[in-house]
C-alpha positions as a printed NumPy array, in Angstrom:
array([[-27.11 ,   5.803, -21.417],
       [-23.423,   4.861, -21.829],
       [-21.962,   1.47 , -20.974],
       [-20.685,   2.616, -17.563],
       [-24.096,   4.083, -16.745],
       [-25.76 ,   0.81 , -17.699],
       [-23.329,  -1.159, -15.567],
       [-23.902,   1.126, -12.563],
       [-27.655,   0.905, -13.049],
       [-27.508,  -2.871, -13.279],
       [-25.275,  -3.03 , -10.215],
       [-27.914,  -1.19 ,  -8.186],
       [-30.587,  -3.626,  -9.395],
       [-28.649,  -6.851,  -8.836],
       [-29.646,  -9.367,  -6.188],
       [-27.789,  -8.175,  -3.093],
       [-28.482, -11.488,  -1.362],
       [-26.412, -13.347,  -3.95 ],
       [-22.942, -13.872,  -2.442],
       [-19.951, -12.544,  -4.365],
       [-17.074, -14.91 ,  -5.15 ],
       [-13.983, -14.419,  -3.022],
       [-10.913, -14.13 ,  -5.304],
       [-10.403, -10.522,  -4.175],
       [-11.078, -11.076,  -0.487],
       [ -7.453, -10.571,   0.595],
       [ -4.95 ,  -7.753,   0.015],
       [ -1.279,  -7.327,   0.838],
       [ -0.317,  -3.891,   2.165],
       [  3.453,  -3.482,   2.477],
       [  5.007,  -0.639,   4.421],
       [  8.668,  -0.15 ,   3.491],
       [ 11.287,   0.807,   6.029],
       [ 14.182,  -0.421,   8.149],
       [ 13.768,  -2.388,  11.37 ],
       [ 15.421,  -1.293,  14.606],
       [ 14.993,   1.473,  17.17 ],
       [ 17.635,   3.612,  15.453],
       [ 15.39 ,   3.915,  12.376],
       [ 12.117,   4.709,  14.138],
       [ 10.673,   8.061,  13.068],
       [ 13.068,   8.481,  10.152],
       [ 12.011,   9.639,   6.705],
       [ 12.863,   6.287,   5.125],
       [ 10.362,   4.626,   7.488],
       [  7.3  ,   6.534,   6.273],
       [  5.913,   3.259,   4.916],
       [  6.203,   1.637,   8.344],
       [  4.38 ,   4.632,   9.84 ],
       [  1.361,   4.108,   7.589],
       [  0.902,   0.386,   8.246],
       [  1.556,   0.972,  11.959],
       [ -1.276,   3.518,  11.929],
       [ -3.615,   1.092,  10.131],
       [ -2.844,  -1.63 ,  12.673],
       [ -3.205,   0.732,  15.621],
       [ -6.578,   1.984,  14.387],
       [ -7.847,  -1.611,  14.186],
       [ -6.291,  -2.69 ,  17.475],
       [ -4.2  ,  -5.306,  15.657],
       [ -0.946,  -6.692,  17.054],
       [  2.212,  -7.419,  15.093],
       [  3.956, -10.783,  15.138],
       [  7.468, -11.521,  13.883],
       [  7.221, -14.014,  11.036],
       [  9.321, -14.993,   8.034],
       [ 10.99 , -11.962,   6.431],
       [  8.54 ,  -9.518,   8.068],
       [  6.42 ,  -8.36 ,  10.943],
       [  2.865,  -9.335,  10.025],
       [ -0.643,  -8.55 ,  11.17 ],
       [ -4.054,  -8.35 ,   9.528],
       [ -7.12 ,  -6.127,   9.75 ],
       [-10.597,  -6.252,   8.243],
       [-12.087,  -3.622,   5.928],
       [-15.473,  -3.928,   4.215],
       [-15.466,  -7.671,   4.763],
       [-12.006,  -8.074,   3.251],
       [ -8.735,  -9.039,   4.904],
       [ -5.818,  -6.621,   4.683],
       [ -2.56 ,  -8.429,   5.403],
       [ -0.095,  -5.81 ,   6.633],
       [  3.636,  -6.453,   6.629],
       [  6.797,  -4.583,   7.588],
       [  9.771,  -6.351,   5.945],
       [ 12.659,  -7.257,   8.25 ],
       [ 15.016,  -7.612,   5.274],
       [ 15.923,  -3.912,   5.419],
       [ 14.955,  -1.517,   2.662],
       [ 17.318,  -2.638,  -0.095],
       [ 16.069,  -6.259,   0.031],
       [ 12.35 ,  -5.516,   0.349],
       [ 11.52 ,  -7.616,  -2.715],
       [ 12.374, -10.827,  -0.873],
       [  9.659, -10.226,   1.719],
       [  7.078,  -8.978,  -0.779],
       [  7.563, -11.948,  -3.086],
       [  7.397, -14.422,  -0.197],
       [  4.182, -13.021,   1.294],
       [  2.408, -12.707,  -2.048],
       [  2.932, -16.445,  -2.522],
       [  2.334, -17.406,   1.124],
       [ -1.009, -15.574,   1.185],
       [ -1.89 , -16.472,  -2.429],
       [ -2.459, -12.835,  -3.308],
       [ -2.333, -11.582,  -6.894],
       [ -0.465,  -8.428,  -7.989],
       [ -3.635,  -6.296,  -8.42 ],
       [ -4.23 ,  -6.722,  -4.669],
       [ -0.719,  -5.549,  -3.709],
       [ -0.092,  -2.023,  -2.418],
       [  3.386,  -0.845,  -1.414],
       [  3.672,   2.234,   0.819],
       [  6.966,   4.086,   0.476],
       [  8.715,   7.375,   1.251],
       [  9.382,   9.762,  -1.638],
       [ 11.9  ,  12.601,  -1.65 ],
       [ 10.399,  13.945,  -4.891],
       [  7.275,  15.   ,  -2.955],
       [  7.155,  17.678,  -0.276],
       [  6.301,  16.577,   3.277],
       [  2.543,  16.127,   3.653],
       [  1.926,  15.183,  -0.005],
       [  0.852,  11.681,  -1.014],
       [  0.499,  10.144,  -4.469],
       [ -0.887,   6.783,  -5.535],
       [  0.257,   5.128,  -8.755],
       [ -0.98 ,   1.86 , -10.239],
       [  2.422,   1.096, -11.796],
       [  5.67 ,   2.749, -12.834],
       [  9.392,   2.873, -12.237],
       [ 11.019,   2.901,  -8.833],
       [ 12.164,   6.479,  -9.351],
       [ 15.573,   5.736,  -7.876],
       [ 14.153,   4.205,  -4.689],
       [ 16.188,   1.119,  -3.737],
       [ 13.275,  -0.629,  -2.039],
       [ 11.041,  -0.304,  -5.084],
       [ 13.893,  -1.342,  -7.381],
       [ 14.369,  -4.558,  -5.402],
       [ 10.626,  -5.305,  -5.462],
       [ 10.614,  -4.814,  -9.234],
       [ 13.564,  -7.196,  -9.578],
       [ 11.936,  -9.824,  -7.336],
       [  8.533,  -9.661,  -9.034],
       [  9.845,  -9.159, -12.564],
       [  7.435,  -6.3  , -13.199],
       [  6.658,  -2.647, -12.426],
       [  2.927,  -3.357, -12.625],
       [  2.005,  -3.076,  -8.961],
       [  0.38 ,  -0.264,  -7.027],
       [  2.432,   2.026,  -4.823],
       [  1.46 ,   4.799,  -2.421],
       [  4.157,   7.445,  -2.075],
       [  4.436,   9.572,   1.066],
       [  6.379,  12.802,   0.579],
       [  9.325,  13.514,   2.873],
       [ 10.938,  16.344,   0.883],
       [ 14.453,  16.768,  -0.482],
       [ 15.929,  19.435,   1.766],
       [ 19.515,  18.234,   1.692],
       [ 22.75 ,  19.35 ,   0.068],
       [ 24.668,  17.409,  -2.572],
       [ 25.93 ,  14.057,  -1.318],
       [ 23.763,  14.096,   1.818],
       [ 20.721,  12.144,   0.619],
       [ 21.452,   9.04 ,   2.714],
       [ 21.894,  11.107,   5.884],
       [ 18.669,  12.934,   5.074],
       [ 16.414,   9.929,   4.506],
       [ 17.851,   8.172,   7.551],
       [ 17.339,  11.3  ,   9.641],
       [ 14.377,  11.767,  11.971],
       [ 11.387,  13.826,  10.9  ],
       [ 11.099,  16.906,  13.107],
       [  9.366,  20.251,  13.492],
       [  6.854,  21.395,  10.896],
       [  7.759,  18.472,   8.642],
       [  6.679,  16.034,  11.367],
       [  3.223,  17.598,  11.589],
       [  2.87 ,  17.473,   7.807],
       [  4.002,  13.855,   7.555],
       [  1.7  ,  12.797,  10.397],
       [ -1.2  ,  14.366,   8.494],
       [ -0.021,  12.583,   5.344],
       [  0.02 ,   9.273,   7.252],
       [ -3.652,   9.784,   8.172],
       [ -4.469,  10.578,   4.537],
       [ -2.442,   7.579,   3.375],
       [ -4.474,   5.272,   5.638],
       [ -7.646,   6.613,   4.029],
       [ -6.069,   6.136,   0.587],
       [ -5.322,   2.483,   1.378],
       [ -8.956,   1.911,   2.312],
       [-10.128,   3.752,  -0.817],
       [ -7.864,   1.61 ,  -3.002],
       [ -9.39 ,  -1.573,  -1.536],
       [-12.912,  -0.205,  -2.002],
       [-12.054,   0.749,  -5.601],
       [-10.952,  -2.799,  -6.392],
       [-14.058,  -4.299,  -4.764],
       [-16.327,  -2.048,  -6.856],
       [-14.32 ,  -2.702, -10.038],
       [-14.575,  -6.453,  -9.517],
       [-18.328,  -6.202,  -8.949],
       [-18.782,  -4.098, -12.098],
       [-16.743,  -6.515, -14.184],
       [-18.878,  -9.406, -12.923],
       [-22.04 ,  -7.585, -13.945],
       [-20.604,  -6.713, -17.364],
       [-19.584, -10.336, -17.927],
       [-22.975, -11.648, -16.767],
       [-24.762,  -9.098, -18.975],
       [-27.127,  -8.158, -16.155],
       [-29.457,  -5.369, -17.313],
       [-27.369,  -4.538, -20.391]])
């Protein structure tokens, strides 16, 4: 049996009544977008759409706090702090940096949800790190945090615009067939957020078992 198999076997045999420590009990989920009625339903606000859906599913209410709208939901015994920065897209890093420190959350428990013109509408991709890919919101987060090593969930909005019209396109409202595809992607993105949290919980448990040497 390989090491992973031994760890999984030991995990199944461990004392389930023994409480786990809580350093990974809280996560920061950031939806990127622009505040204001004129930006609602636009491609650049795909990140807002995802965290709005997560909050709506849990019956959570938003409150206006420093640099962001904030709410929180529970998932598998963990707290997901959801924020929508009020700094506007190009200064998103200010809100992310503030709330990481305010909530005492480490980078591995950060997930940024963002629109991506490099993906067709309805497609989502999750990456554990990487460049901003030309996205101003991600670039500002990288500058504020001093690293690219944070997880991001990209929601495709397509790139159906002519030369020089990118700003008009991303600030335009999602309509027609694209709207149906993006709405489906939002549902899938919500599931991906929950899967990412579950993945980290399992990873932390496995690392604890490996360090304790239980059953190995």
